[in-house]
N, C-alpha and C positions, 0 to 999 in steps of 0.2 A: 503494500499499499504506500509507505513512505516514497520508495521511486516513483509510483507513479504520481503520487503528488506533487514530487521533485520537478519531473519531466514537465507535466503539466503547468505548473507554477512558470518555469522559466522560458519556457516555449511560449505561453500565453504573455510572458513581458515582452519577448523580441517579436511577436507576432499581431498582436492584437489589434493592432493601427494597420497593419496589412490588410487583416480580415475586414475591419470597417469600410476601409477604401477599397477593396475589391467590391463589396456589395454598394456601396454608393456609386461608386464609376460604372457598375451593370445597370445600376439605373440610368447615367447618361446615357449608355450604349445603345440601349433599347430604343433611343430617339433621335439619336445622332451615331449613327455606325462611322466608322474610319473612314476618312473621304476617295474615293476612287472614280478615276476616269471610264465609265461606263464603254462596253464594246458599242451599243447603239450608237451612244454620244460620239466616240470617236471615229467611227465612220460616216457618221452625217457629217463630220465636219470636215475629211479626209477630202485631198484632193483627187480628181477624175481622173484616171489613165490616160493620155493621150499621148501618141508620138506618129511622126512622119516618117522615119528611116525606120530603117529594117533592126529588129534586137539581134544582139548576137544571142549563139545558141549557149545553152550553159555548159554544153560538154567543150566550148572553145576556151572556156575561163579556167586558166591557170588555180586560180583559187579554189574554185568549184573541184576541180579534179583531182585536188590534195586532200580537201577535207571531204567531199565526197559526201552530201547531205540525203537526207530520204525526204526533204521538206525545203522547198525555196518559195518566197513569196515575191510579186512583183507589186510596186508602189510606184508613184509620184511623186516629186519633191521639186517645189518650183519650177514645174513644165515639163521635168527630167524624169524617164523613166529609169527605176533602178532594180534590182534584186537583193534581197538580202536572206541570211540564214543562219541558223545558230548551229555551233559545233555539236557534236555528239555528247559531250558531259553538259552544253548548254552555259558553259562557262563564257562567252562570247559570242558576238556575231560579225558575220562578213557582209559588206554592203559594197556594190559595184555598179557604176554606171552601167546599165542593159543596152547603151549602144555604143559607149567606148570604152567601157570595163574598167574604165577609173576608179580608185576610191575615192568618195568623197570627203571634202574639209570644210565643214560649215563653220561660215566666219559669223560674226555679229549682225552685218547687214543682211545675211543670208536667213538667219532664225528670226530676226526681226520679220522679215516677210512672211515667214512660214507661220509666227505667232499671229499675226495680222490676218493673214488669210485663214486662220482657224477661228479669229473670234473677229470679224472683220468690223463687228458693231463697237467694240469696245478698242479702247488707245493704249497703247504699250508705255508703261513707265519708265520700267526699271528692266535692265538684262544683265544677268550675273554669270558669266562663265566660270567653267571649272568645278561643278558643284558636285563633289563625291557623293556625299551624304548628305541629309538633313531630315527633320522628322517625318516629313512624308514621301519620301524616296527611299526610306533606310532598308528597307525589306530585300531580302537578297535575288528576290527576282528580278530585280532591277540591275543586279551585278553585272549582265553582258552588255547594259546599254552605256555604261559608266563613261566618262562623265558626264551631267548635265549641263543646260543652259536654263535655268531659272528666271521665269518671264512674269513679273508682276506688272497687271493694267489698273490704269487710272478709273475705277469705275465705284460705284457704291458698294459692290460685293467684295472690292479689294481682292480680284481673283486672282491666281498664282499658277501657272501651267509648268510643266517640265519638261523640255524636250532634248530629248540623247544628240548629243554630239557626234555618236558614230552613226546614227540613220536617219536625224530630223524627226523623227517619229516624237507626237505629243504622247506623253505617258501617264501623267497624273495632273489631276488639277485640282485645287482645294480654293474655297473660300472664305474671307476671316471669321465667319461665324462657324465652320466646319472646325478651323485649327482651334479656335476659342474651346470650343465644347469638347473638342478628341484630347486637350490636356487635361480636361478633369474627366476625361470618358477614356478610351481606349489606351493612352499612352500610361496612365495609372495602374488600368485594370491588367493590359499584358507583359506591365513592366516592360514599357517601350523604348526610356529616353535614349537618344541617339547614341550616346557613347557607348551603351550598354547591346543596344539592338543590333548595331553595326558588325560587331565579333558575334557572329551566329551562334558559334560552340560555347562562348560565354555566357550567354543568353540562354541556351537552351538549358545547360546546367543547373544556372540561377534558380530560373522560374520552375524546373520539374525540383531540386531540392528543396526550394521554400515551399512548392506545395506541398510534399513529401513530410516535410515537418510540421506544416498545418493539419495532415491526415494523423499524424502521432497526436499532437497535442487534443483535436476534437476527439480523437477514440479516448485517450487517457480521459479527459474532460466528460465525457458522457459517464464512462467506467465509474469514476469517482461520483458524479452526480447521483445516480443509480443507487451507489453503496452507500453514500451518505443520508440519501432519503430512508432507505431500508434500516438503517441505523439510529434514526432520529429517536431521542426521547419521547418527544410530544410533535405532531402533527408530522408534517412530512419533510421538514427543513430545520435545522439545530442554527442556520444563518440568521443573520440580522443586517439591516444596512443594504449597501451595494454588493456584500457577497449574498446575501437572499436575493436579490435580482439578477446575479449572473448565473446563482444557481436554478432560479424560477427559469429563467432564459435558457439556458442549456435543456434543463428537461424536455421544454415545449419544441424548440426548433433545432435542438443538439442534431441529431437525426438529419437532417435538412442541411444543417451547415455542412456536416461530415458528407454529404452526397453531392453540394456544391463543389466544396474542395476538391473529395475526389475525382469528378467528373471534369474541374480544370486542373487535375493534375495530368488527367490523360487526354488533354490537349495537345500536350507537350509527350506523348507515347513516341512518336515518329521511330516505331516499330520494334519498341523495346520489348513490347509484350504482346502488341494485336499487332495483324497483318495491315502492310501499307495498303492503298488504294491506287497505285499505281503499277502497271508492269515492269519487270525487269528492261533493264537495255538490252538483254538477250530475248527477249519475246518481244519486246517493241521493233528489233530487227528481223527478227522472224515474223513476226506480221507484215511487215513491210516488204520481205519478200525478195529484197536487193534495193540497189542502190538507183538513184533517180537517173533517168536518161531520156532526154528531151534534145533532139538532134536540132540542126536549119530548120527543115523541113516543118518539124513539129511548131517550131515556133512562128514559123510564117502562117501558120494555120489559126495562131491565134486570137485572132480579129474577128473570129466568129463568135468567140464567146466574149468579147466586149459589148457594153452597151453603154449609152449614152451617161450612165449613172456608176459604171463600174468603178471602183477604187481599191480594190486589193484581189490579186488572183495569187491563190496557193499551188505550188503544183508540189503535187503527193506522188508516193506508189503504195499500192497496197498488193500484196499477193503478187509481186514482180511487174504489176498493170498499172502503168503511169496512169495520174487524173489529174484534174484540177477541179479549184474551188472557186468561183467567182463571187465577190462580194460587194453590194452597191450600198449608194447612200440610202436605195429606197427599202433596205433590210429584206431587201431578197438573196437568197443563196441559190446559186446554180451549179450543179455539177455536171463536169464533162470528163467522158472516160475517151480514154485513146484507143482506137479499134486497131485491127490487124494490118488496116489499110496505110494507116498514120493519121487518119481524120479525128478531129475532136467532135463527140458528138453528147448531145445534153442528156442527163440521167432526169426525168420528171420525177421520180422517187427515189432520187438519190443512188448510191453505188447497189448494183445488182448484190442480192443476197449470197447466192455460190461466191460472191469473190469475197465478200464478208467472211463467210463460212469457212474457205479456202485459208485465209489470212490467218482464223483462231486455231484453225489445227495446223497450220504451222507454227501457230506462238507455242501452243499448247499440245503436242504432237502424243503424250501419254492419255489425252482424254478428247471424249467425242460429246458434241453438243446434242442436248437432248430436247433442248425446246429453243425459239429464235423467235421473237416476238416485240410489238411495240409493248409498251408499259400504261398501266391503265391510270388515269388521272387522281384515283385515290392511292397508289402503291404509297406505302408506309415507309419504305426504303429510297424512295427516287425522288418525293415530293419533300423534302424539308425547309423549314422555316430559314435557315443558313445552308445555301448550297444544294440546291435541286438539279435534277438533270434535265436537259431541255426536250421541248414536246417531240424532236425529232431523234431521240434515243432510242438504241432497240438493246434489248437482252437476250443475251443469248447464255444456255445455262447448259455446265458441264457436267460432265458424269465422275468426276473425280471423288475422291475421300472427303473433300471439304464444301463440296457442292457449289463450288464457285461460280458467281454469276461476270460475264463481261458485258459492260455498257458501251455500246459503238454508236456515234454520232453517223446516223444514214447517208447525210450530207458531208459532211467533213473527213469520213471514214477515221476519226479520231478513236483512240480509245479511251474513252471519260473516265471510267472509275473498274477497278477491280474489286469485287467484292466476294469474300468467302463466309463461312461461318463464323470465322475470327471476326471479320469487319461487321457482319450483321450485329453480331453482340455490341461492338464498339458504338455502333449507332444508339442503342437504347442506353447504354452507360454514359457514352457521352451528350448526345445531341437530345436524347429522354432528359437525363438528370440536371444537363447543366442549363437546358433551353425550353425545359417543359415541353419539347416537342413528342406530346402523346397524341395519336388518335382520339379524336372527339373533345379534345380541349385547344389542338392548333387550329383545328376549324371555326373554332368560335371565337375569333379576336379579341370581344369586347370582354370575355369570361378568362382568356388568357391574361390579358394586362390586368386584371385585377387578381387574380391568382398569384402571377409572376411579382407586381408590385409590393403585395401585401408581405408575400414571403421574403424578398430585398429587405422589407422596411423592417421587418422583425430580425432578419439575419443582422441590420445595421444596428441597430438599438441594442441586440445582444452583444454585437462587438463593441460597442461604448461602456458598456458595463466591465467589459475585460479591462478595457482599455485605462478605464480608472482606476481600478485595482491593481493595475500593471505600474502605471504612473506610482499610483501612493505607496508601493510597496520600494522604488527606486528613491524614492524621496526620502525614505527612512534611515 
């Protein structure tokens, strides 16, 4: 018993303010999520692809031959077409002019034009170059595109956008209101200060161990609270003052606090206990079936896939068959398949299922697909409050011992997620416990808001009682 008291007391002293901050910042995040530039908004404001001269074939580019990627994207910057692709490890990007083959070097004036084209109704106020990290581009998903230009506009919202100096793409957008609220919300909740988050390994270990310590503190506290109630000489508690309220709060919301800390800890799992939702590099390469190979003739026939609204074309390969995805400002995605004669043919219903099945079989050779279907609108694993699958997602069920589901976008051909029995359990332990994402509750928004805000409020008040007790002990 004395060890439990020692552990709970001193972990509580160290973590009680963290608990209070997590609950309060969780309330903020419900109404003010971390800022991001949506795919719809990005495409809506991107340049239309136009060119008058013939494009260089990918097979002619030395950099392409050396890196041999399975996906290449054609975009337009300042009226010039460009190819860009990621390295196999997604650690950097390569971008070349699709007519000259030259690597771009975007200067201050060009960035000013790109920003003005992105927001023609706003006036550029300042442009800061060489931004490696700041609070809104600290995530490692931005690493291949660093450094950035940070462009600030002179508008009422104090809009700020981030343009990659490597690709000229606008990849992030914030407003003054978003920045202010998120310093109180996600930055606190995720322990996301730039100095910590830019070092992914440090941040990962810090949050993981803090949350684990919180779990130990909650378990010891619940255990002590129950034992103290059972042993009370009269009534249910032998305490008074703030200790009384802390005891009462622990008995009422202790399990809830534990479930939130536990599920938050699982958000940092990253394959430690549960499986990850991404295919391995070997599986992804087998799914593609080979390197992307587009010759001069096929590039010349590309204009058949262009419309007056096309602003992005992705060249990809599936089961060793090249195809392309055409994206437009009208949010219209079109899939084009390269036939045996080298012509691009539009696929009205996305990629043929036999190609997807062939690619799945190559990536998971020891399993057969037992089901292949679209996903129901009420599917509890596909439609979540955070991270739902798109309507174009297909589910392929494998006959392996983990009953694995592969989710593939029928238009883009991308593997969206790999969900085995471990990952489905994770859905309930993380999404369910952390966001109250349960059928019957999440479909009733008003009820969901009432329930989660009530419990967050109770958790915050309980944490304050612990903080007061901790401060008093330190002051003695």
